[in-house]
PDB file of N, CA, C and O in Angstrom, chain B, residues numbered from 101:
ATOM      1  N   MET B 101       1.117  -1.023  -0.023  1.00  0.00           N
ATOM      2  CA  MET B 101       0.341   0.135  -0.121  1.00  0.00           C
ATOM      3  C   MET B 101       0.952   1.470   0.105  1.00  0.00           C
ATOM      4  O   MET B 101       0.724   2.555  -0.430  1.00  0.00           O
ATOM      5  N   SER B 102       1.896   1.068   1.157  1.00  0.00           N
ATOM      6  CA  SER B 102       3.018   2.388   0.876  1.00  0.00           C
ATOM      7  C   SER B 102       3.281   2.826  -0.493  1.00  0.00           C
ATOM      8  O   SER B 102       2.997   3.957  -0.891  1.00  0.00           O
ATOM      9  N   ASN B 103       4.089   1.479  -1.558  1.00  0.00           N
ATOM     10  CA  ASN B 103       4.121   1.690  -3.367  1.00  0.00           C
ATOM     11  C   ASN B 103       3.369   2.072  -3.679  1.00  0.00           C
ATOM     12  O   ASN B 103       3.755   2.973  -4.424  1.00  0.00           O
ATOM     13  N   ASP B 104       1.551   2.044  -3.647  1.00  0.00           N
ATOM     14  CA  ASP B 104       0.724   2.985  -4.222  1.00  0.00           C
ATOM     15  C   ASP B 104       0.788   4.182  -3.906  1.00  0.00           C
ATOM     16  O   ASP B 104       0.723   4.925  -4.885  1.00  0.00           O
ATOM     17  N   LEU B 105       0.941   4.951  -2.434  1.00  0.00           N
ATOM     18  CA  LEU B 105       0.935   6.068  -2.079  1.00  0.00           C
ATOM     19  C   LEU B 105       2.440   7.099  -3.022  1.00  0.00           C
ATOM     20  O   LEU B 105       2.549   8.127  -3.690  1.00  0.00           O
ATOM     21  N   ALA B 106       3.236   6.100  -2.550  1.00  0.00           N
ATOM     22  CA  ALA B 106       4.842   6.660  -3.240  1.00  0.00           C
ATOM     23  C   ALA B 106       3.912   6.688  -5.177  1.00  0.00           C
ATOM     24  O   ALA B 106       3.001   7.462  -5.469  1.00  0.00           O
ATOM     25  N   GLN B 107       4.275   6.065  -5.741  1.00  0.00           N
ATOM     26  CA  GLN B 107       4.184   5.692  -6.899  1.00  0.00           C
ATOM     27  C   GLN B 107       3.120   7.010  -7.096  1.00  0.00           C
ATOM     28  O   GLN B 107       3.765   7.892  -7.663  1.00  0.00           O
ATOM     29  N   HIS B 108       1.859   7.422  -6.860  1.00  0.00           N
ATOM     30  CA  HIS B 108       0.593   8.271  -7.376  1.00  0.00           C
ATOM     31  C   HIS B 108       1.763   9.883  -7.139  1.00  0.00           C
ATOM     32  O   HIS B 108       1.889  10.645  -8.097  1.00  0.00           O
ATOM     33  N   GLY B 109       2.413  10.147  -5.947  1.00  0.00           N
ATOM     34  CA  GLY B 109       3.783  11.086  -5.409  1.00  0.00           C
ATOM     35  C   GLY B 109       3.129  12.163  -5.028  1.00  0.00           C
ATOM     36  O   GLY B 109       3.871  13.055  -4.616  1.00  0.00           O
ATOM     37  N   GLU B 110       1.156  12.571  -5.012  1.00  0.00           N
ATOM     38  CA  GLU B 110       0.096  13.203  -4.188  1.00  0.00           C
ATOM     39  C   GLU B 110      -0.578  12.740  -3.097  1.00  0.00           C
ATOM     40  O   GLU B 110      -0.803  11.531  -3.036  1.00  0.00           O
ATOM     41  N   PRO B 111      -1.051  13.675  -1.968  1.00  0.00           N
ATOM     42  CA  PRO B 111      -2.059  12.651  -1.156  1.00  0.00           C
ATOM     43  C   PRO B 111      -3.161  12.405  -1.534  1.00  0.00           C
ATOM     44  O   PRO B 111      -3.862  12.979  -2.367  1.00  0.00           O
ATOM     45  N   ARG B 112      -3.474  10.851  -0.439  1.00  0.00           N
ATOM     46  CA  ARG B 112      -4.815  10.434  -1.204  1.00  0.00           C
ATOM     47  C   ARG B 112      -5.523  10.595   0.347  1.00  0.00           C
ATOM     48  O   ARG B 112      -5.281  10.792   1.538  1.00  0.00           O
ATOM     49  N   SER B 113      -6.297  10.415  -0.382  1.00  0.00           N
ATOM     50  CA  SER B 113      -7.620  10.045   0.875  1.00  0.00           C
ATOM     51  C   SER B 113      -8.107   8.226   0.764  1.00  0.00           C
ATOM     52  O   SER B 113      -8.116   7.397  -0.146  1.00  0.00           O
ATOM     53  N   ALA B 114      -8.359   8.223   1.771  1.00  0.00           N
ATOM     54  CA  ALA B 114      -8.192   6.465   2.082  1.00  0.00           C
ATOM     55  C   ALA B 114      -9.142   5.580   1.562  1.00  0.00           C
ATOM     56  O   ALA B 114      -9.166   4.351   1.635  1.00  0.00           O
ATOM     57  N   ALA B 115     -10.665   7.095   0.522  1.00  0.00           N
ATOM     58  CA  ALA B 115     -11.153   6.837  -0.020  1.00  0.00           C
ATOM     59  C   ALA B 115     -10.845   6.149  -1.493  1.00  0.00           C
ATOM     60  O   ALA B 115     -11.219   5.100  -2.018  1.00  0.00           O
ATOM     61  N   GLU B 116      -9.977   7.246  -1.914  1.00  0.00           N
ATOM     62  CA  GLU B 116      -8.883   6.925  -3.470  1.00  0.00           C
ATOM     63  C   GLU B 116      -8.069   5.810  -3.357  1.00  0.00           C
ATOM     64  O   GLU B 116      -8.039   5.047  -4.322  1.00  0.00           O
ATOM     65  N   VAL B 117      -7.188   5.476  -2.065  1.00  0.00           N
ATOM     66  CA  VAL B 117      -6.695   3.997  -2.011  1.00  0.00           C
ATOM     67  C   VAL B 117      -7.468   3.094  -2.286  1.00  0.00           C
ATOM     68  O   VAL B 117      -7.228   2.470  -3.319  1.00  0.00           O
ATOM     69  N   THR B 118      -8.891   2.629  -1.307  1.00  0.00           N
ATOM     70  CA  THR B 118      -9.649   2.298  -1.176  1.00  0.00           C
ATOM     71  C   THR B 118      -9.968   1.952  -3.148  1.00  0.00           C
ATOM     72  O   THR B 118      -9.759   0.805  -3.545  1.00  0.00           O
ATOM     73  N   ALA B 119     -10.376   2.860  -4.002  1.00  0.00           N
ATOM     74  CA  ALA B 119     -11.108   2.497  -5.294  1.00  0.00           C
ATOM     75  C   ALA B 119      -9.827   1.866  -6.289  1.00  0.00           C
ATOM     76  O   ALA B 119      -9.877   1.127  -7.272  1.00  0.00           O
ATOM     77  N   ALA B 120      -8.453   2.622  -5.437  1.00  0.00           N
ATOM     78  CA  ALA B 120      -7.393   2.085  -6.735  1.00  0.00           C
ATOM     79  C   ALA B 120      -6.872   0.713  -6.475  1.00  0.00           C
ATOM     80  O   ALA B 120      -6.278  -0.010  -7.275  1.00  0.00           O
ATOM     81  N   LEU B 121      -7.102   0.532  -5.566  1.00  0.00           N
ATOM     82  CA  LEU B 121      -6.976  -1.275  -5.175  1.00  0.00           C
ATOM     83  C   LEU B 121      -7.927  -1.794  -5.355  1.00  0.00           C
ATOM     84  O   LEU B 121      -7.632  -2.965  -5.593  1.00  0.00           O
ATOM     85  N   SER B 122      -9.395  -1.612  -5.416  1.00  0.00           N
ATOM     86  CA  SER B 122     -10.226  -1.966  -6.136  1.00  0.00           C
ATOM     87  C   SER B 122     -10.522  -2.724  -7.657  1.00  0.00           C
ATOM     88  O   SER B 122     -11.003  -3.703  -8.227  1.00  0.00           O
ATOM     89  N   LYS B 123      -9.887  -1.546  -7.794  1.00  0.00           N
ATOM     90  CA  LYS B 123      -9.819  -1.528  -9.429  1.00  0.00           C
ATOM     91  C   LYS B 123      -8.499  -2.479  -9.923  1.00  0.00           C
ATOM     92  O   LYS B 123      -8.571  -3.155 -10.949  1.00  0.00           O
ATOM     93  N   ALA B 124      -7.206  -2.446  -9.013  1.00  0.00           N
ATOM     94  CA  ALA B 124      -6.477  -3.121  -9.260  1.00  0.00           C
ATOM     95  C   ALA B 124      -6.572  -4.854  -8.760  1.00  0.00           C
ATOM     96  O   ALA B 124      -5.976  -5.715  -9.407  1.00  0.00           O
ATOM     97  N   LEU B 125      -7.239  -5.123  -7.772  1.00  0.00           N
ATOM     98  CA  LEU B 125      -7.263  -6.564  -7.183  1.00  0.00           C
ATOM     99  C   LEU B 125      -8.847  -6.610  -7.613  1.00  0.00           C
ATOM    100  O   LEU B 125      -9.544  -6.288  -6.651  1.00  0.00           O
ATOM    101  N   PRO B 126      -9.767  -6.984  -9.025  1.00  0.00           N
ATOM    102  CA  PRO B 126     -11.066  -6.471  -8.639  1.00  0.00           C
ATOM    103  C   PRO B 126     -11.180  -8.331  -8.500  1.00  0.00           C
ATOM    104  O   PRO B 126     -11.968  -8.709  -9.366  1.00  0.00           O
ATOM    105  N   GLU B 127     -10.772  -9.221  -7.893  1.00  0.00           N
ATOM    106  CA  GLU B 127     -11.224 -10.003  -7.574  1.00  0.00           C
ATOM    107  C   GLU B 127     -11.558 -10.414  -5.955  1.00  0.00           C
ATOM    108  O   GLU B 127     -12.032 -11.382  -5.361  1.00  0.00           O
ATOM    109  N   ARG B 128     -11.084  -9.241  -5.657  1.00  0.00           N
ATOM    110  CA  ARG B 128     -10.649  -9.362  -4.127  1.00  0.00           C
ATOM    111  C   ARG B 128     -11.767  -8.557  -3.613  1.00  0.00           C
ATOM    112  O   ARG B 128     -12.224  -7.854  -4.514  1.00  0.00           O
ATOM    113  N   GLU B 129     -12.578  -8.353  -2.105  1.00  0.00           N
ATOM    114  CA  GLU B 129     -12.954  -7.341  -1.656  1.00  0.00           C
ATOM    115  C   GLU B 129     -12.481  -6.225  -0.884  1.00  0.00           C
ATOM    116  O   GLU B 129     -12.256  -6.632   0.256  1.00  0.00           O
ATOM    117  N   ILE B 130     -12.224  -4.964  -0.999  1.00  0.00           N
ATOM    118  CA  ILE B 130     -11.501  -4.086  -0.403  1.00  0.00           C
ATOM    119  C   ILE B 130     -12.453  -3.393   0.681  1.00  0.00           C
ATOM    120  O   ILE B 130     -13.446  -2.709   0.434  1.00  0.00           O
ATOM    121  N   LYS B 131     -11.983  -3.686   1.805  1.00  0.00           N
ATOM    122  CA  LYS B 131     -12.972  -3.122   2.628  1.00  0.00           C
ATOM    123  C   LYS B 131     -12.396  -1.339   3.363  1.00  0.00           C
ATOM    124  O   LYS B 131     -11.481  -1.237   4.181  1.00  0.00           O
ATOM    125  N   PRO B 132     -13.090  -0.304   2.884  1.00  0.00           N
ATOM    126  CA  PRO B 132     -12.279   1.140   3.424  1.00  0.00           C
ATOM    127  C   PRO B 132     -11.820   1.110   5.153  1.00  0.00           C
ATOM    128  O   PRO B 132     -10.812   1.640   5.621  1.00  0.00           O
ATOM    129  N   THR B 133     -12.944   0.280   5.966  1.00  0.00           N
ATOM    130  CA  THR B 133     -11.996   0.339   7.376  1.00  0.00           C
ATOM    131  C   THR B 133     -10.621  -0.565   7.491  1.00  0.00           C
ATOM    132  O   THR B 133      -9.744  -0.297   8.312  1.00  0.00           O
ATOM    133  N   VAL B 134     -10.546  -1.596   6.627  1.00  0.00           N
ATOM    134  CA  VAL B 134      -9.184  -2.414   6.426  1.00  0.00           C
ATOM    135  C   VAL B 134      -8.244  -1.079   5.907  1.00  0.00           C
ATOM    136  O   VAL B 134      -7.441  -0.522   6.657  1.00  0.00           O
ATOM    137  N   VAL B 135      -8.463  -0.710   4.641  1.00  0.00           N
ATOM    138  CA  VAL B 135      -7.120   0.181   4.013  1.00  0.00           C
ATOM    139  C   VAL B 135      -7.106   1.731   5.121  1.00  0.00           C
ATOM    140  O   VAL B 135      -6.244   2.599   4.984  1.00  0.00           O
ATOM    141  N   ARG B 136      -8.191   1.810   6.141  1.00  0.00           N
ATOM    142  CA  ARG B 136      -7.935   3.128   6.765  1.00  0.00           C
ATOM    143  C   ARG B 136      -7.051   2.603   7.751  1.00  0.00           C
ATOM    144  O   ARG B 136      -6.198   3.419   8.098  1.00  0.00           O
ATOM    145  N   GLY B 137      -6.981   1.320   8.396  1.00  0.00           N
ATOM    146  CA  GLY B 137      -6.339   0.858   9.500  1.00  0.00           C
ATOM    147  C   GLY B 137      -4.956   0.931   9.274  1.00  0.00           C
ATOM    148  O   GLY B 137      -4.010   1.369   9.928  1.00  0.00           O
ATOM    149  N   THR B 138      -5.174  -0.018   7.361  1.00  0.00           N
ATOM    150  CA  THR B 138      -3.374  -0.210   7.460  1.00  0.00           C
ATOM    151  C   THR B 138      -2.953   1.209   7.182  1.00  0.00           C
ATOM    152  O   THR B 138      -1.810   1.396   7.598  1.00  0.00           O
ATOM    153  N   LEU B 139      -3.466   2.225   6.644  1.00  0.00           N
ATOM    154  CA  LEU B 139      -3.093   3.566   6.032  1.00  0.00           C
ATOM    155  C   LEU B 139      -2.180   4.365   7.748  1.00  0.00           C
ATOM    156  O   LEU B 139      -1.246   5.167   7.713  1.00  0.00           O
ATOM    157  N   GLU B 140      -2.881   3.773   9.105  1.00  0.00           N
ATOM    158  CA  GLU B 140      -3.114   4.397   9.569  1.00  0.00           C
ATOM    159  C   GLU B 140      -1.053   3.440  10.662  1.00  0.00           C
ATOM    160  O   GLU B 140      -0.048   3.822  11.263  1.00  0.00           O
ATOM    161  N   SER B 141      -1.440   2.700  10.383  1.00  0.00           N
ATOM    162  CA  SER B 141      -0.488   1.719  11.041  1.00  0.00           C
ATOM    163  C   SER B 141       0.714   2.384  10.118  1.00  0.00           C
ATOM    164  O   SER B 141       1.736   2.866  10.605  1.00  0.00           O
ATOM    165  N   LEU B 142       0.429   2.330   8.751  1.00  0.00           N
ATOM    166  CA  LEU B 142       1.698   3.223   7.749  1.00  0.00           C
ATOM    167  C   LEU B 142       2.489   4.101   8.403  1.00  0.00           C
ATOM    168  O   LEU B 142       3.703   4.259   8.279  1.00  0.00           O
ATOM    169  N   VAL B 143       1.412   4.893   9.398  1.00  0.00           N
ATOM    170  CA  VAL B 143       1.670   6.254  10.140  1.00  0.00           C
ATOM    171  C   VAL B 143       2.913   6.521  11.225  1.00  0.00           C
ATOM    172  O   VAL B 143       3.923   7.156  11.530  1.00  0.00           O
ATOM    173  N   ALA B 144       1.730   5.244  11.607  1.00  0.00           N
ATOM    174  CA  ALA B 144       2.732   4.842  12.890  1.00  0.00           C
ATOM    175  C   ALA B 144       4.145   4.177  12.991  1.00  0.00           C
ATOM    176  O   ALA B 144       4.904   4.001  13.944  1.00  0.00           O
ATOM    177  N   LYS B 145       4.215   3.889  11.740  1.00  0.00           N
ATOM    178  CA  LYS B 145       5.314   3.260  11.732  1.00  0.00           C
ATOM    179  C   LYS B 145       6.612   3.669  10.935  1.00  0.00           C
ATOM    180  O   LYS B 145       7.677   3.069  10.790  1.00  0.00           O
ATOM    181  N   GLY B 146       6.040   5.249  10.327  1.00  0.00           N
ATOM    182  CA  GLY B 146       6.517   6.181   9.821  1.00  0.00           C
ATOM    183  C   GLY B 146       6.992   5.649   8.510  1.00  0.00           C
ATOM    184  O   GLY B 146       8.197   5.743   8.274  1.00  0.00           O
ATOM    185  N   GLN B 147       6.319   5.182   7.754  1.00  0.00           N
ATOM    186  CA  GLN B 147       6.619   4.963   6.527  1.00  0.00           C
ATOM    187  C   GLN B 147       4.892   5.417   5.510  1.00  0.00           C
ATOM    188  O   GLN B 147       4.383   5.128   4.427  1.00  0.00           O
ATOM    189  N   ALA B 148       4.617   6.125   6.527  1.00  0.00           N
ATOM    190  CA  ALA B 148       3.505   7.158   5.125  1.00  0.00           C
ATOM    191  C   ALA B 148       3.437   8.233   6.462  1.00  0.00           C
ATOM    192  O   ALA B 148       3.853   8.219   7.620  1.00  0.00           O
ATOM    193  N   HIS B 149       2.707   9.113   5.647  1.00  0.00           N
ATOM    194  CA  HIS B 149       2.476  10.706   6.138  1.00  0.00           C
ATOM    195  C   HIS B 149       0.796  11.245   6.536  1.00  0.00           C
ATOM    196  O   HIS B 149       0.361  11.217   5.385  1.00  0.00           O
ATOM    197  N   ARG B 150       0.013  11.546   7.094  1.00  0.00           N
ATOM    198  CA  ARG B 150      -0.933  11.793   7.314  1.00  0.00           C
ATOM    199  C   ARG B 150      -1.086  13.644   7.480  1.00  0.00           C
ATOM    200  O   ARG B 150      -0.653  14.438   8.314  1.00  0.00           O
ATOM    201  N   THR B 151      -1.723  13.758   6.529  1.00  0.00           N
ATOM    202  CA  THR B 151      -1.867  15.508   6.935  1.00  0.00           C
ATOM    203  C   THR B 151      -3.785  15.636   6.862  1.00  0.00           C
ATOM    204  O   THR B 151      -4.539  14.707   6.573  1.00  0.00           O
ATOM    205  N   LYS B 152      -4.190  17.068   7.218  1.00  0.00           N
ATOM    206  CA  LYS B 152      -5.633  16.869   7.252  1.00  0.00           C
ATOM    207  C   LYS B 152      -6.010  18.346   6.835  1.00  0.00           C
ATOM    208  O   LYS B 152      -5.518  19.456   7.038  1.00  0.00           O
ATOM    209  N   GLN B 153      -6.962  17.918   6.247  1.00  0.00           N
ATOM    210  CA  GLN B 153      -7.335  19.358   5.309  1.00  0.00           C
ATOM    211  C   GLN B 153      -8.990  19.802   5.513  1.00  0.00           C
ATOM    212  O   GLN B 153      -9.854  19.714   4.640  1.00  0.00           O
ATOM    213  N   LYS B 154      -9.126  20.167   6.537  1.00  0.00           N
ATOM    214  CA  LYS B 154     -10.506  20.445   6.793  1.00  0.00           C
ATOM    215  C   LYS B 154     -11.348  19.482   7.644  1.00  0.00           C
ATOM    216  O   LYS B 154     -11.353  19.422   8.873  1.00  0.00           O
ATOM    217  N   LYS B 155     -12.080  18.717   6.754  1.00  0.00           N
ATOM    218  CA  LYS B 155     -12.548  17.758   7.565  1.00  0.00           C
ATOM    219  C   LYS B 155     -12.066  15.738   6.850  1.00  0.00           C
ATOM    220  O   LYS B 155     -12.457  14.615   7.169  1.00  0.00           O
ATOM    221  N   SER B 156     -10.740  16.460   5.480  1.00  0.00           N
ATOM    222  CA  SER B 156     -10.532  15.020   4.861  1.00  0.00           C
ATOM    223  C   SER B 156      -8.858  14.774   5.596  1.00  0.00           C
ATOM    224  O   SER B 156      -7.881  15.370   6.050  1.00  0.00           O
ATOM    225  N   VAL B 157      -9.211  13.936   5.410  1.00  0.00           N
ATOM    226  CA  VAL B 157      -7.533  12.995   5.859  1.00  0.00           C
ATOM    227  C   VAL B 157      -7.384  12.665   4.710  1.00  0.00           C
ATOM    228  O   VAL B 157      -8.242  12.063   4.065  1.00  0.00           O
ATOM    229  N   PHE B 158      -5.950  13.108   4.152  1.00  0.00           N
ATOM    230  CA  PHE B 158      -5.014  12.836   2.790  1.00  0.00           C
ATOM    231  C   PHE B 158      -3.721  11.854   3.732  1.00  0.00           C
ATOM    232  O   PHE B 158      -3.304  12.153   4.851  1.00  0.00           O
ATOM    233  N   TYR B 159      -3.239  10.527   2.810  1.00  0.00           N
ATOM    234  CA  TYR B 159      -1.903   9.968   3.202  1.00  0.00           C
ATOM    235  C   TYR B 159      -1.059  10.056   1.868  1.00  0.00           C
ATOM    236  O   TYR B 159      -1.639   9.849   0.802  1.00  0.00           O
ATOM    237  N   SER B 160       0.146  10.323   1.888  1.00  0.00           N
ATOM    238  CA  SER B 160       1.547  10.070   1.220  1.00  0.00           C
ATOM    239  C   SER B 160       2.628   9.174   2.245  1.00  0.00           C
ATOM    240  O   SER B 160       2.570   8.849   3.431  1.00  0.00           O
ATOM    241  N   ALA B 161       3.531   8.977   1.264  1.00  0.00           N
ATOM    242  CA  ALA B 161       4.138   8.147   1.453  1.00  0.00           C
ATOM    243  C   ALA B 161       5.209   9.092   2.007  1.00  0.00           C
ATOM    244  O   ALA B 161       5.362  10.294   1.788  1.00  0.00           O
ATOM    245  N   ALA B 162       6.029   8.113   2.909  1.00  0.00           N
ATOM    246  CA  ALA B 162       7.117   8.808   3.379  1.00  0.00           C
ATOM    247  C   ALA B 162       8.356   8.744   2.460  1.00  0.00           C
ATOM    248  O   ALA B 162       8.684   7.689   1.917  1.00  0.00           O
ATOM    249  N   THR B 163       9.111  10.022   2.282  1.00  0.00           N
ATOM    250  CA  THR B 163      10.170  10.064   1.742  1.00  0.00           C
ATOM    251  C   THR B 163      11.189   8.973   1.895  1.00  0.00           C
ATOM    252  O   THR B 163      10.966   8.321   2.915  1.00  0.00           O
ATOM    253  N   THR B 164      12.258   8.550   1.202  1.00  0.00           N
ATOM    254  CA  THR B 164      13.218   7.384   1.296  1.00  0.00           C
ATOM    255  C   THR B 164      14.151   7.719   1.963  1.00  0.00           C
ATOM    256  O   THR B 164      15.051   6.900   2.146  1.00  0.00           O
ATOM    257  N   ASP B 165      14.225   8.892   2.477  1.00  0.00           N
ATOM    258  CA  ASP B 165      15.100   9.624   3.026  1.00  0.00           C
ATOM    259  C   ASP B 165      14.938   9.431   4.966  1.00  0.00           C
ATOM    260  O   ASP B 165      15.429   8.854   5.936  1.00  0.00           O
ATOM    261  N   ALA B 166      14.089  10.202   4.632  1.00  0.00           N
ATOM    262  CA  ALA B 166      13.163   9.994   5.871  1.00  0.00           C
ATOM    263  C   ALA B 166      13.232   8.685   6.742  1.00  0.00           C
ATOM    264  O   ALA B 166      13.749   8.513   7.846  1.00  0.00           O
ATOM    265  N   ALA B 167      12.438   7.658   5.774  1.00  0.00           N
ATOM    266  CA  ALA B 167      12.677   6.006   6.377  1.00  0.00           C
ATOM    267  C   ALA B 167      13.898   6.126   6.627  1.00  0.00           C
ATOM    268  O   ALA B 167      14.176   6.383   7.799  1.00  0.00           O
ATOM    269  N   ALA B 168      15.143   5.971   5.539  1.00  0.00           N
ATOM    270  CA  ALA B 168      16.474   5.507   6.178  1.00  0.00           C
ATOM    271  C   ALA B 168      17.082   6.093   7.374  1.00  0.00           C
ATOM    272  O   ALA B 168      17.861   5.582   8.179  1.00  0.00           O
ATOM    273  N   ASP B 169      16.476   7.490   7.322  1.00  0.00           N
ATOM    274  CA  ASP B 169      16.911   7.681   8.708  1.00  0.00           C
ATOM    275  C   ASP B 169      16.892   7.615   9.900  1.00  0.00           C
ATOM    276  O   ASP B 169      17.784   7.818  10.724  1.00  0.00           O
ATOM    277  N   ALA B 170      15.184   7.137  10.085  1.00  0.00           N
ATOM    278  CA  ALA B 170      14.766   6.288  11.144  1.00  0.00           C
ATOM    279  C   ALA B 170      15.223   5.168  11.466  1.00  0.00           C
ATOM    280  O   ALA B 170      15.528   4.825  12.608  1.00  0.00           O
ATOM    281  N   GLY B 171      15.335   4.230  10.030  1.00  0.00           N
ATOM    282  CA  GLY B 171      16.144   2.820  10.327  1.00  0.00           C
ATOM    283  C   GLY B 171      17.724   3.207  10.495  1.00  0.00           C
ATOM    284  O   GLY B 171      18.350   2.325  11.082  1.00  0.00           O
ATOM    285  N   GLU B 172      18.329   4.094  10.188  1.00  0.00           N
ATOM    286  CA  GLU B 172      19.860   4.004  10.740  1.00  0.00           C
ATOM    287  C   GLU B 172      19.688   4.628  12.555  1.00  0.00           C
ATOM    288  O   GLU B 172      20.067   4.106  13.603  1.00  0.00           O
ATOM    289  N   SER B 173      19.046   5.772  12.324  1.00  0.00           N
ATOM    290  CA  SER B 173      18.406   5.891  14.099  1.00  0.00           C
ATOM    291  C   SER B 173      18.593   4.858  15.377  1.00  0.00           C
ATOM    292  O   SER B 173      19.272   4.881  16.404  1.00  0.00           O
ATOM    293  N   GLY B 174      17.633   3.931  14.785  1.00  0.00           N
ATOM    294  CA  GLY B 174      17.139   2.794  15.272  1.00  0.00           C
ATOM    295  C   GLY B 174      18.179   1.669  15.082  1.00  0.00           C
ATOM    296  O   GLY B 174      18.158   0.886  16.032  1.00  0.00           O
ATOM    297  N   GLU B 175      19.040   1.376  14.171  1.00  0.00           N
ATOM    298  CA  GLU B 175      19.950   0.401  14.582  1.00  0.00           C
ATOM    299  C   GLU B 175      21.427   1.210  15.339  1.00  0.00           C
ATOM    300  O   GLU B 175      22.354   0.529  15.777  1.00  0.00           O
ATOM    301  N   ALA B 176      21.428   2.399  15.377  1.00  0.00           N
ATOM    302  CA  ALA B 176      22.766   2.782  16.001  1.00  0.00           C
ATOM    303  C   ALA B 176      21.784   2.618  17.984  1.00  0.00           C
ATOM    304  O   ALA B 176      22.107   1.915  18.942  1.00  0.00           O
ATOM    305  N   ARG B 177      20.997   3.283  17.877  1.00  0.00           N
ATOM    306  CA  ARG B 177      20.437   3.229  19.414  1.00  0.00           C
ATOM    307  C   ARG B 177      20.424   1.767  19.810  1.00  0.00           C
ATOM    308  O   ARG B 177      20.756   1.585  20.981  1.00  0.00           O
ATOM    309  N   ALA B 178      20.027   0.342  18.901  1.00  0.00           N
ATOM    310  CA  ALA B 178      20.631  -0.993  18.810  1.00  0.00           C
ATOM    311  C   ALA B 178      21.479  -1.706  19.728  1.00  0.00           C
ATOM    312  O   ALA B 178      21.489  -2.532  20.641  1.00  0.00           O
ATOM    313  N   SER B 179      22.615  -0.494  18.565  1.00  0.00           N
ATOM    314  CA  SER B 179      24.428  -1.197  19.134  1.00  0.00           C
ATOM    315  C   SER B 179      24.703  -0.974  20.222  1.00  0.00           C
ATOM    316  O   SER B 179      25.783  -1.355  20.676  1.00  0.00           O
TER     317      SER B 179
END
């Protein structure tokens, strides 16, 4: 799912991500609540960003530099 966000390039709503997944995987039932939960999980892991515009929430992929920095700092702490 984070790949879909990265490929699109601009923030997308959970509904837009759900529609794209449903189109890409027509044989599967894609539930909006599952997509939203997965997106929130990616945000919690630092793999995606959440922005709010009025009452809407949009998700975008975390930059690869930020993800790499998070991984390096985690490795440094573990040493």
